[in-house]
N, C-alpha and C positions, 0 to 999 in steps of 0.2 A: 203593892202599895199605892193608893188612888193616887196621888204626886206624879207617879209616874208618866211618861210621854207615852201619848199612843198612836200606834201606825197609821190605824185607821181613819185618822180625824183629818179632814183637808185643811182646816185653818190650826196653824200653830198658836199657842196659848202663851203669851208671855205675861208675865209677873212682875211688876213694877214696884218698889219699897224703895220709899223716902218719908222720912216723920216730916216734910216741910210741904204743906197743903199745896202752897204757890208753885212749886216745882212740880207737883203731879199736876198739877191742873193744865202748866206750861207743856209738860209731856202729855199729855190726854191731847190737847189741840194741836199738837203739831205734828203729832204722830195719827191724826185723824185719817191721811191718805192710805195708811194701812191697813185701814179696819175691813176693807175686801179681803185681805189672807192672814190677817191675826187677831186673833180673840186678845184682849186685853182686858188686865185687871190692876185695879191701883190699890195701894193700900199704904199704909201710913204706919206701921209697926211691923217689928219680925214676928211679934205672936200673930199678929193677924194674917200674916204672910204663911206661916204655919200652919194656920188654922183654912187657910183657902187649899193649901197643898194635901191638906186630911181629906178634903170632901172633891177636888177638882183635878185632873190631869192637867200638868204643866211641861211646856218645852223645856224653857228658859225664865229665870230668875234674873231680874236685874235688880240690885240692893245699893242701897246708899251707905257710906261705910259709918259714918258718923251718926248714930240713933241713941235716943234714951233708954235705957231698961236693956234693949237687946240689940248691940251694933251689927255691922254688916259682915263683918268676920264670923260671930257667934253665930247669925242665922245661916250662911251660907255652910258653916261647920255641920249644921242641924240639916243643912239640905244634903249635903254631901256622904251623911251616914243612913238616915233615911229613904230618899231618893235619888243616890247615885246617877240616874239616864237623866236628870234633870241639868243642863247647862247653867253653870255659873256665871253671873256678870258682874264685877263689884267697880263703882265710880268712888271715885276720891279724891279729895284735894291735894292740892301739891305738900301743905304742911302737917301732912297726916303720916309722918313715917312709921312708927310704931304700928299703927294699924295696918298701913301697908304691907309691911313684912309678915304679920299674922293673915294680910288677905290672900297672900302670894300662895298661902299652902293651901288653900279650899277652892280658891276662882281658877277659871277657868281662860277668862279674861279682864284684864285691869285698863279701865279707863281713867284718864284725870279730869276731873270737874275744874272748870267748867265743861261740858262735853259738846262737842254739837251734833245737832240732831241726824245730820246726815251721816257721820261717824258710827253712832249709834244704831242705827239702822243698817248701816253695812255688816257691822260685826253682828249684830243677831241675824240678818240673811245669813253669812255665813256660818255661823253656829248651827242653823235652821240646817243649810247645806250637808253639814257634815254628819246629823242625825239622820238624814234620810239614806246616807250609806253606810252607816251603822245600824241596817234595819233589825238586827236581832238581838234582842231584850236584852239575854246574857252577855252579848259581848259589847254592850251599850254601859250596862251595868258594870262592868268590869273596867272599863276605861275610863268612865266614871269616877271610879272609887281609888283607882290609881293614886297613894299619897304622895309619892316623889318618884324621880327619875333619877336616873343614876348621878349621884355628886358630879360637879363641875373639875373633870380631869386636872391633874395637878401642873404636868407639862404643855399642855394647852393654855390652861390659867398662865402660865408664864409668859408662852408665847403671845399673846393676846395683850396681856401686859406691856410687852417688850416693844410691838409693833406697834403701838402708840406713841413710840419716840421715834422723830425723822433720824435720829444719830445713831440708830440698831442697826449693824452691818450683820454679813454673812457670817462672821465669825462668832458674833454674839448668838445668833440662832442656832448655828451648830453645837454652841458651849451646852444649851439648854438641851436641844434634844440628847446630846450623849447622856445625859443624866438617865435615859429608859433605853435599855441594849434593845426591847423589840420594837419601840418605833424608830430605831436606825436600821434594825434589818430590815424591817417594811420598806421605810423611806427607799433603801439601797433597790429591793426588790422591784418595786414600784417605776423606779427612774430607769433601769434593766430591763425593765421589760421590753415585749417586743412591740408593745404600741407606741415608744417613742422611736424607733428606730437609729441609735443612736449610733457611731460610728467605731466608738469603744467602749468598753465596760468603764462603772464610773464606779469608784471603790470609796471613794471619800465626802464624807457628810459633806462636808465646804461645796464640793463637786455638784453635789446633789441638789443642796439648798440654791445655790446660782441657777443650775439649769431650772428648775421646777417655778421657784419664785418664793415669796412669802406668804402668800396666801394659800397657795398649793399644799405646803409645809405643815402651815397651821391645820387646812383641813386632815390632812392625812394624820396628823398627830391625835387630833379631835377622835378617828375613827379608831384607830389604834387603842386609844385608852379606852374608850367607848363600850370597843368590843370585848375588852378585856374584865367587864365589869358584870356581875351576874350572882344573885345571891341563893340561886339553886343549885342544888348539892350536884345534881346531874342534869344535862341538856339533851332533850331530841335531837337537836341539829349543833354540831360541833362549832364554837363559837370564832375557830380558825376558818373554817368553810363559809361560813356568812362574812366573815370580814374580807377574804380575798374574792369573794363572788361581789360583793360590793366594790371593791378596790377595779376589779374587772370592768362592771357596768360605769364608773367611775370613768375611768381612761375612755371606755369606748364612746361614753356622752362627750367629752371631751373632743371628740375628732369631727363634731359634728360643725363645728366654729374654727374663726380663724384668729378671732378678736380673740387678745387675752384674757381679758375682764371675761366675757362672756364663757370663754373655755375653763376659766375659774370657776364660774358660776356653775355649768356642766357639771364638772367634776364632783362639786358639793353635791348637788341634785342627788347624780347617782351614785355616791358614796352612803348617801343616807337614806336611799329609796325602801331598805328593809329595816329599818331600826324599829318599826313595831315589833318584830319580831325579840327585839332584845326583850320585850315588854311580855311578851308571853314567855320567855325564857324564862323570868322573875317572878312572872305572877301565877302562870300557869304550867310548872314545868313536866306534869303528869300529860 
């Protein structure tokens, strides 16, 4: 398909879509400094944008949400279906809640208007850098066409809500965790692993919560529930193996730091470093 990004082109082609001429002109002027590395096209409607995509390779589409005839969500849905390798960025105002919900399903990035041009430049740069990493067109198409990630895990969602309350205590967190035996088992396995070098074995969920801290507990619950998710009937890599490996990497990452907040962040990074394999299991089980 013509609209798919091309790996041989030096300049990235960015397509901007907005029905307000003054906004397009403002973008054209403020992004003039990017002409050395971006080829930019500015159009006033979704139909014009689709015509451009039919005849010209495009890397990124930046669309306004509220437009007549074809709004931004409809445009990006078309782009997703016909040109899944094209990155999709949505610009929307605060009051457009219904449209925002629709846009979340089809946009890779969602920015609130008015958007600082520097922020927009940085987002486009990051998207283009990611496309450079995804050099294989088939891989890029699969990633771009993914409709949804695993649903927000139930226990993790309850933990996140509870931890917004300053009055939440260890007993409250333990009560939520005990809804899921698999999470409690994994939690005790982690806290009693060799990486924490405890003088005694911890057998109570409450003690594990006290030792690891609320944020680490939340991360462990997220990983445990996410790794239970798959729509594939068979998996080339057992999910338990992936999960245990991620816990191991997260525990190792923690040991590079002494600051508690840095340790928690490092643990989360290690925990989720292989999360892309879950998408492969769900989307390409063969």
